[in-house]
C-alpha positions in Angstrom: -19.5 22.4 -59.7 -20.1 25.7 -58.0 -17.3 28.2 -57.5 -15.1 28.1 -54.4 -16.0 24.4 -53.8 -19.4 25.4 -52.5 -18.0 28.0 -50.0 -19.5 31.4 -50.8 -18.2 34.7 -49.4 -20.4 36.0 -46.6 -22.6 39.0 -47.4 -25.0 41.0 -45.2 -28.6 39.9 -45.8 -27.5 37.1 -48.1 -26.9 33.9 -46.1 -24.6 32.2 -48.6 -21.5 31.6 -46.5 -21.1 27.8 -46.1 -24.2 27.1 -48.2 -24.4 25.1 -51.4 -25.7 26.6 -54.6 -28.9 24.7 -54.1 -29.4 26.2 -50.7 -28.7 29.7 -52.0 -31.2 29.1 -54.8 -33.9 28.0 -52.4 -33.3 30.9 -50.1 -33.6 33.4 -52.9 -37.1 32.1 -53.7 -38.4 32.8 -50.1 -40.0 36.1 -49.2 -36.9 37.4 -47.5 -34.7 36.2 -50.5 -36.9 37.9 -53.1 -37.0 41.1 -51.0 -33.2 41.1 -50.9 -32.9 40.5 -54.6 -35.3 43.5 -55.3 -33.2 45.6 -52.9 -30.1 44.7 -54.9 -31.9 45.6 -58.1 -32.7 49.0 -56.7 -29.3 49.8 -55.2 -27.2 48.2 -58.0 -24.9 46.8 -55.2 -24.2 43.4 -56.7 -21.6 41.7 -58.8 -22.3 39.4 -61.7 -19.2 37.3 -62.3 -20.8 35.0 -64.9 -23.9 35.5 -67.0 -25.9 32.9 -65.1 -25.5 34.8 -61.8 -28.0 37.3 -63.1 -30.8 34.7 -63.5 -32.4 35.1 -60.1 -32.3 38.9 -60.4 -34.2 38.5 -63.6 -36.8 36.4 -61.6 -37.1 39.1 -59.0 -37.5 41.8 -61.7 -40.2 39.8 -63.5 -42.2 39.4 -60.3 -42.0 43.1 -59.6 -43.0 43.9 -63.1 -46.2 41.9 -62.7 -45.0 39.0 -64.9 -45.3 36.4 -62.2 -46.1 33.6 -64.7 -43.0 34.3 -66.7 -40.9 34.3 -63.4 -42.4 31.0 -62.4 -41.6 29.4 -65.8 -38.0 30.7 -65.5 -37.6 29.3 -62.0 -38.7 25.9 -63.2 -36.3 26.0 -66.1 -33.5 26.8 -63.7 -34.4 24.4 -60.9 -32.8 21.2 -62.3 -29.4 22.9 -62.4 -29.6 24.7 -59.0 -27.2 22.3 -57.3 -24.5 22.7 -60.0 -24.7 26.4 -61.0 -24.9 29.5 -58.9 -27.8 31.6 -60.2 -27.5 34.3 -57.5 -25.3 37.4 -57.7 -22.7 38.4 -55.2 -23.6 41.4 -53.1 -21.1 44.3 -53.4 -20.2 47.4 -51.5 -20.5 49.7 -54.5 -23.1 49.8 -57.2 -22.4 48.3 -60.6 -21.2 51.0 -63.1 -23.8 52.9 -65.2 -24.7 51.0 -68.3 -23.1 53.6 -70.6 -19.9 54.1 -68.6 -16.6 52.8 -69.7 -13.0 53.3 -68.7 -9.6 52.9 -70.3 -7.8 52.0 -67.1 -9.1 50.4 -63.9 -8.4 52.1 -60.6 -5.9 49.4 -59.9 -4.0 50.0 -63.1 -3.9 53.7 -62.5 -2.7 53.1 -58.9 0.0 50.8 -60.2 1.2 53.5 -62.7 1.3 56.1 -59.9 3.1 53.7 -57.5 5.9 53.3 -60.1 6.6 57.1 -60.1 9.7 57.5 -58.1 12.0 60.5 -57.7 13.4 61.7 -61.0 17.2 62.0 -60.7 17.4 65.1 -63.0 14.6 66.9 -61.0 16.1 66.0 -57.6 19.5 67.2 -58.8 18.0 70.5 -59.8 16.3 70.8 -56.4 19.6 70.0 -54.7 21.4 72.6 -56.8 18.8 75.3 -55.9 18.6 74.6 -52.2 22.2 73.5 -51.4 24.8 74.5 -53.9 23.5 77.9 -55.1 23.4 79.3 -51.5 26.8 77.9 -50.8 28.2 79.5 -54.0 26.7 82.8 -52.9 28.5 82.5 -49.6 31.7 81.6 -51.4 31.4 84.5 -53.8 30.6 86.9 -51.0 33.8 85.8 -49.2 36.0 86.6 -52.3 34.3 89.9 -52.9 35.2 91.0 -49.4 38.7 89.7 -49.9 39.0 91.7 -53.1 37.7 94.8 -51.4 39.8 94.6 -48.2 41.9 91.4 -47.7 42.9 92.4 -44.2 39.4 92.7 -42.9 38.5 89.0 -43.7 39.8 86.6 -41.1 41.3 83.3 -42.1 38.8 81.5 -39.9 36.0 82.6 -42.2 37.6 80.8 -45.1 38.3 77.7 -43.0 34.7 77.6 -41.9 33.6 77.7 -45.6 35.9 74.8 -46.4 34.5 72.7 -43.5 31.0 73.6 -44.7 31.8 72.6 -48.2 33.2 69.2 -47.2 30.0 68.5 -45.1 27.8 69.5 -48.0 29.7 67.4 -50.5 29.5 64.3 -48.3 25.7 64.7 -47.7 24.5 65.9 -51.1 25.9 63.9 -54.0 23.3 64.5 -56.8 25.1 67.5 -58.2 28.7 67.1 -59.3 29.3 70.5 -61.0 31.4 71.6 -58.1 33.8 68.7 -58.7 34.6 70.0 -62.2 38.1 71.5 -61.9 37.2 74.0 -64.7 34.1 75.4 -62.9 34.0 78.8 -61.2 33.2 77.2 -57.9 36.2 74.9 -58.1 38.5 77.8 -58.8 37.2 79.7 -55.7 37.5 76.6 -53.6 41.1 76.0 -54.8 42.0 79.6 -54.0 40.4 79.3 -50.6 42.4 76.2 -49.7 45.6 78.0 -50.5 44.8 81.1 -48.5 43.6 79.0 -45.5 46.8 77.1 -45.6 48.7 80.4 -45.5 50.1 80.2 -49.0 50.0 83.0 -51.5 48.0 82.4 -54.7 50.1 81.8 -57.8 49.5 84.4 -60.6 47.7 81.8 -62.6 45.4 80.8 -59.7 44.8 84.4 -58.8 43.7 85.2 -62.3 41.3 82.2 -62.3 39.8 83.4 -59.0 39.3 87.0 -60.4 37.8 85.6 -63.6 35.4 83.3 -61.6 34.3 86.2 -59.4 33.7 88.5 -62.4 31.8 85.7 -64.3 29.5 84.9 -61.3 28.7 88.6 -60.7 28.0 89.2 -64.4 25.7 86.1 -64.6 23.6 86.6 -61.4 24.5 90.0 -60.0 26.0 90.9 -56.7 24.8 88.9 -53.7 22.2 91.0 -51.8 21.4 93.1 -54.9 17.8 93.5 -56.0 18.5 91.5 -59.2 20.2 88.7 -57.3 17.6 88.6 -54.5 14.7 88.3 -57.0 16.5 85.4 -58.8 17.2 83.5 -55.5 13.6 84.1 -54.3 12.2 82.6 -57.5 14.6 79.7 -57.3 13.7 79.0 -53.7 10.0 79.1 -54.7 10.6 76.5 -57.5 12.7 74.3 -55.1 9.9 74.4 -52.5 7.4 73.0 -55.0 6.5 69.4 -54.1 8.1 66.7 -56.2 5.9 64.9 -58.7 6.4 61.6 -57.0 5.2 63.1 -53.7 2.0 64.3 -55.4 1.6 61.0 -57.1 1.7 59.3 -53.6 -1.0 61.7 -52.5 -3.3 60.8 -55.4 -2.5 57.1 -54.8 -3.7 57.6 -51.2 -7.0 59.1 -52.6 -7.4 56.1 -54.9 -7.0 53.6 -52.1 -10.6 53.3 -50.9 -11.9 52.7 -54.5 -12.6 49.4 -56.2 -9.4 48.4 -58.0 -11.3 46.5 -60.7 -13.5 49.4 -61.8 -13.1 52.9 -63.2 -13.2 56.1 -61.1 -16.4 58.0 -61.2 -15.1 61.4 -60.0 -11.7 62.0 -61.5 -12.0 65.7 -60.7 -12.1 65.1 -57.0 -9.1 62.7 -57.2 -7.0 65.3 -59.0 -7.9 68.4 -57.1 -5.4 70.6 -55.2 -3.9 69.5 -51.8 -6.5 70.0 -49.1 -5.8 71.5 -45.6 -6.2 68.0 -44.0 -3.8 66.5 -46.6 -1.3 69.2 -46.0 -1.3 68.5 -42.3 -0.9 64.8 -42.9 1.7 64.9 -45.6 3.6 68.2 -45.2 2.7 69.2 -48.7 1.6 72.9 -49.1 -2.2 73.3 -49.1 -3.5 74.3 -52.4 -0.7 72.8 -54.5 -2.1 71.7 -57.8 -1.7 68.1 -59.0 0.5 68.1 -62.1 -1.2 67.4 -65.5 0.8 64.3 -66.2 -0.3 62.7 -62.9 -3.8 63.9 -63.4 -3.8 62.3 -66.9 -3.2 58.9 -65.3 -6.3 59.2 -63.1 -8.4 60.7 -66.0 -7.5 57.6 -68.0 -9.3 55.6 -65.3 -12.4 57.8 -65.5 -15.6 55.8 -65.9 -17.9 57.8 -68.1 -19.8 57.7 -71.4 -17.6 57.4 -74.5 -18.4 60.9 -75.7 -17.2 62.3 -72.3 -13.9 60.3 -72.6 -13.4 61.6 -76.1 -13.8 65.2 -74.8 -11.4 64.5 -71.9 -8.7 63.2 -74.3 -8.7 59.8 -72.7 -9.2 58.1 -76.1 -6.3 59.5 -78.1 -6.3 57.1 -81.0 -8.4 54.6 -82.9 -6.3 51.9 -81.4 -7.4 52.9 -77.9 -11.0 53.1 -79.0 -10.6 49.5 -80.2 -9.4 48.5 -76.8 -12.5 50.1 -75.2 -14.9 48.6 -77.8 -15.4 45.3 -76.1 -16.3 47.2 -72.9 -18.6 49.6 -74.7 -20.8 46.9 -76.2 -22.5 45.5 -73.0 -23.8 48.9 -72.0 -24.9 49.9 -75.5 -26.6 46.6 -75.9 -28.5 47.1 -72.7 -29.8 50.5 -73.8 -32.9 48.9 -75.3 -34.4 48.0 -71.9 -36.9 50.6 -70.7 -36.5 50.1 -67.0 -33.3 51.5 -65.4 -32.7 48.7 -63.0 -33.1 46.2 -65.8 -30.8 48.2 -68.1 -28.1 48.1 -65.3 -28.6 44.4 -64.8 -28.4 43.5 -68.5 -25.2 45.7 -68.9 -23.6 43.7 -66.0 -24.8 40.4 -67.5 -23.5 41.2 -71.0 -20.2 42.4 -69.5 -19.6 39.3 -67.4 -17.0 36.8 -68.7 -18.5 33.8 -70.4 -15.8 31.3 -69.2 -18.1 28.3 -68.9 -21.2 26.9 -70.5 -24.0 25.5 -68.3 -25.7 22.3 -69.4 -28.4 23.9 -71.6 -26.1 26.4 -73.2 -24.0 24.8 -76.0 -21.7 26.7 -78.2 -23.5 25.9 -81.4 -27.0 26.7 -80.4 -26.6 29.6 -78.0 -23.5 31.4 -79.2 -24.9 34.7 -77.8 -25.9 35.5 -74.3 -29.3 36.5 -75.7 -30.0 32.8 -76.0 -30.0 32.1 -72.3 -33.3 31.4 -70.6 -33.2 34.5 -68.2 -32.4 36.9 -71.1 -35.2 35.4 -73.2 -37.6 35.8 -70.2 -37.0 39.6 -70.0 -36.7 40.1 -73.8 -40.3 41.5 -74.1 -39.2 44.5 -72.1 -36.3 45.3 -74.4 -35.5 46.0 -78.0 -34.7 43.3 -80.5 -31.1 42.2 -79.9 -30.5 42.2 -83.6 -31.5 45.9 -83.8 -29.4 46.7 -80.8 -26.4 45.0 -82.3 -26.9 47.0 -85.5 -27.2 50.2 -83.5 -24.0 49.4 -81.5 -22.1 48.5 -84.7 -23.1 51.8 -86.4 -22.2 53.8 -83.2 -18.7 52.3 -82.9 -18.0 52.7 -86.6 -19.2 56.3 -86.7 -17.3 57.3 -83.6 -14.1 55.8 -85.1 -14.5 57.7 -88.3 -15.6 61.0 -86.7 -13.1 61.1 -83.8 -10.1 59.9 -85.9 -10.8 61.0 -89.5 -7.2 60.4 -90.5 -7.0 56.8 -89.4 -8.7 53.8 -90.8 -10.3 51.3 -88.3 -7.4 49.4 -86.7 -7.3 45.6 -86.9 -8.5 45.0 -83.4 -11.6 47.3 -84.0 -12.3 45.5 -87.3 -12.5 42.2 -85.4 -14.9 43.7 -82.8 -17.0 45.2 -85.6 -17.0 41.8 -87.4 -18.3 40.1 -84.3 -21.1 42.7 -84.1 -21.9 42.2 -87.8 -22.6 38.5 -87.0 -24.8 39.5 -84.0 -26.6 42.1 -86.2 -27.2 39.4 -88.8 -26.0 41.6 -91.6 -24.6 40.1 -94.9 -21.3 42.0 -94.5 -17.8 40.7 -94.4 -15.2 43.0 -92.8 -11.6 42.3 -93.8 -9.0 42.3 -90.9 -5.3 41.9 -91.7 -3.7 39.7 -93.0 -5.4 40.3 -96.3 -4.1 37.0 -97.9 -3.4 33.4 -97.0 0.3 33.1 -96.1 0.8 29.9 -98.0 -1.3 30.3 -101.2 -1.0 34.1 -101.5 -4.7 34.3 -102.3 -6.7 37.3 -101.1 -9.2 36.4 -98.4 -12.9 36.4 -99.2 -13.4 39.3 -96.8 -11.0 41.4 -98.8 -12.9 40.7 -102.0 -16.1 41.7 -100.3 -14.6 45.0 -99.1 -13.2 45.6 -102.6 -16.7 45.1 -104.1 -18.2 47.6 -101.6 -15.5 50.1 -102.6 -16.1 49.5 -106.3 -19.8 50.1 -106.0 -19.5 53.1 -103.8 -16.5 54.9 -105.3 -16.8 54.2 -109.1 -16.5 57.5 -110.9 -15.5 59.5 -107.9 -12.5 61.6 -106.9 -11.2 58.5 -105.0 -11.1 56.4 -108.2 -9.4 59.2 -110.3 -6.9 60.1 -107.6 -5.7 56.6 -107.1 -5.9 55.6 -110.8 -8.2 52.7 -110.0 -10.3 50.9 -112.6 -13.2 49.9 -110.3 -15.0 48.2 -113.2 -12.1 45.8 -113.5 -12.0 45.3 -109.7 -15.7 44.4 -109.7 -15.1 41.9 -112.5 -12.4 40.2 -110.3 -14.8 40.1 -107.4 -17.7 38.8 -109.3 -15.4 36.0 -110.7 -14.2 35.2 -107.2 -10.6 35.6 -108.5 -8.7 35.9 -105.3 -5.3 35.2 -107.0 -6.2 37.9 -109.5 -6.9 40.5 -106.8 -3.6 39.7 -105.1 -1.7 40.1 -108.4 -3.5 43.4 -109.0 -2.3 44.7 -105.6 1.3 43.6 -106.4 1.2 45.1 -109.9 0.0 48.5 -108.4 2.9 48.3 -105.9 5.3 48.0 -108.9 6.5 44.6 -107.8 4.4 41.8 -109.4 6.4 39.1 -107.6 5.7 40.4 -104.1 3.1 38.8 -101.7 -0.1 40.4 -100.5 0.3 38.4 -97.3 3.7 39.9 -96.3 4.8 42.8 -98.3 3.9 46.3 -96.8 3.7 48.0 -100.2 1.3 45.4 -101.6 -0.8 45.4 -98.5 -1.0 49.2 -98.8 -2.5 48.8 -102.3 -5.1 46.4 -100.8 -6.0 49.2 -98.3 -6.3 51.6 -101.2 -8.5 49.3 -103.3 -10.8 48.5 -100.4 -10.7 52.1 -99.0 -9.6 50.6 -95.6 -13.1 49.1 -95.1 -14.7 52.5 -95.0 -16.8 51.8 -98.1 -18.2 48.7 -96.5 -19.1 50.7 -93.4 -20.8 53.3 -95.5 -22.6 51.0 -97.9 -23.5 48.1 -95.7 -23.5 49.4 -92.1 -25.0 52.8 -93.0 -22.6 55.1 -91.1 -23.2 58.8 -91.6 -21.0 61.3 -89.8 -23.1 63.9 -88.0 -20.8 66.8 -89.0 -20.6 65.8 -92.6 -17.9 64.3 -94.8 -16.4 67.7 -95.5 -15.6 68.1 -91.9 -13.9 64.7 -91.8 -11.9 65.7 -94.9 -10.5 68.7 -93.1 -9.7 66.6 -90.0 -7.8 64.1 -92.2 -5.8 66.9 -93.7 -4.9 68.2 -90.2 -3.8 64.7 -89.3 -1.7 64.4 -92.4 0.3 67.6 -91.7 0.5 67.3 -87.9 3.9 67.6 -86.4 5.6 64.3 -85.9 3.5 62.4 -88.4 5.5 59.5 -89.9 5.4 58.7 -93.7 2.9 55.9 -92.9 0.7 58.3 -90.9 0.7 60.8 -93.8 -0.2 58.1 -96.3 -3.0 56.8 -94.2 -4.4 60.3 -93.4 -4.2 61.3 -97.1 -6.0 58.1 -98.2 -8.8 58.9 -95.6 -8.9 62.5 -96.8 -9.5 61.5 -100.4 -12.2 59.0 -99.3 -14.1 61.6 -97.2 -13.8 64.2 -100.0 -15.2 61.7 -102.5 -18.5 61.5 -100.5 -18.9 65.3 -100.5 -21.2 67.1 -103.0 -19.4 69.0 -105.7 -19.7 72.4 -104.0 -18.4 71.0 -100.8 -15.4 69.5 -102.6 -14.5 72.9 -104.0 -14.8 74.5 -100.6 -12.7 71.8 -98.9 -10.0 72.0 -101.6 -9.8 75.8 -101.2 -9.5 75.3 -97.5 -6.7 72.8 -98.0 -4.9 75.1 -100.4 -5.1 77.9 -97.9 -3.7 75.8 -95.0 -1.0 74.3 -97.3 0.3 77.7 -98.2 0.9 78.4 -94.4 2.9 75.2 -93.7 6.6 75.2 -93.0 8.6 74.5 -96.2 9.5 70.9 -95.2 5.9 70.0 -94.4 4.6 71.7 -97.6 7.1 69.8 -99.7 6.0 66.6 -98.2 2.4 67.0 -99.4 3.1 68.8 -102.6 2.8 65.8 -104.8 -0.4 64.4 -103.3 -1.9 67.8 -103.3 -1.1 68.3 -107.0 -2.8 64.9 -107.8 -5.8 65.9 -105.7 -6.2 69.1 -107.8 -6.4 67.0 -110.9 -8.8 64.5 -109.4 -11.4 67.1 -108.2 -13.5 68.3 -111.1 
């Protein structure tokens, strides 16, 4: 049945409210309907919520491209299902995103993160200290300085007024509690003030505490009214007057409000710019105030832009984040093969639509890919071979992962995305995602054996084999024999614990990563990745990742494994240059970091001829 029980949302120029799917289908084939579809193609202001909702747009595109016969054939193929399936798009207020644009967060997700930014207690306490308690302490100190200079000239009423002011401030401003500490300078001056206002003489002990407090406060900040003290208080007042981060977050949230919550933001720079004069008048925030970087980063994470742009912005900080974006990248990259801009945009929207149901002609076995649907087949002559496009997308994603994150192997989620692309690309490649073994039998998976074979064929006789002490000839024999138990036992033996399981033990799993080179060998040999800046540049990047501050032992092990792989694919002269570069950088490391890599570096020297 059609969505919303046959009740479609109203849209200007598209009389679908209250009409059945069959009526909408019939209207779209009239002169007015086809003109409206062509207008949507040009403007991009439509929404494809399921792949079949692009069908009539394909009809309109074919007619405009002069392929009337192909359009007529497609219409007749669709007509029997017109009463059960909506083939028309939904008009939208904003154009569909550019085919090559992708975003990490939606506008709605970024807005939610900003809405959760409330006042920070520590920051607000600091603001209260600078605006309330520091000025009061200055007044309190000034009073006691005058008392020390000439007690008779200071009326008791002045001290009484200070106490009244203190009690009012303490009742209204409760974030700071330093004044309640009986050992604080302010507490000593207040205690002395209470005694003198009550007409009692200070005890020798209390008098000494008051003198000490006055001397300490003057030594620390200078005399009230002095040039030094005035500069300090002026700077503190400036800091206190700066808007709080949650106020600026609310401002950016207001800027996001008109945008589509389900999409990315196309102009992050405008959304994170300084406070405008109009905004200053509306909010009370000072005009020209810059949006803090941490708030801006939330909006930048919602930027809708090509992947390379997002990498430059730092929106994709890890291979794991790239894996999350991969599924969104594929539709736009797949649509690149269509020559016409409006068709590229349409196909990107189609490939990006959720495939939550299967029309009658589209069974899971025979048309597992969207490319099998009639409307995609109809426009296929104006695009590249879907298999070629899948191979291009596969190579692009793999190369970006290796180039942007040279110290990280492809994470499991990205491996699964790449494996799906391998099937679409019709390549005889098997990519191994974790777990590497069956949990019950302990046998290595067939994918792991395939990855080990690729590594054995690519890395036999290289720095990688010598560094890790691998006998790739023996590994290849295991693979050729299909000995999945034998491979699991080899991993356990290399981990030093033959009884441990490849399915569950981290040390044994690490040996599987070593033997398979974390799938990089398969990506090089079978997918054909070739980093544009060369393997030597990636080796340097992996070393930088290995010695970065905050890297865990697992991070270091992974980065060093990647380093050795990248170095193994360099020519001999490049290997020598990279090793010299590493030696130079290692000599400048702090002692602790240098000690951490001393062993691996010594083994690397022995492995490089």
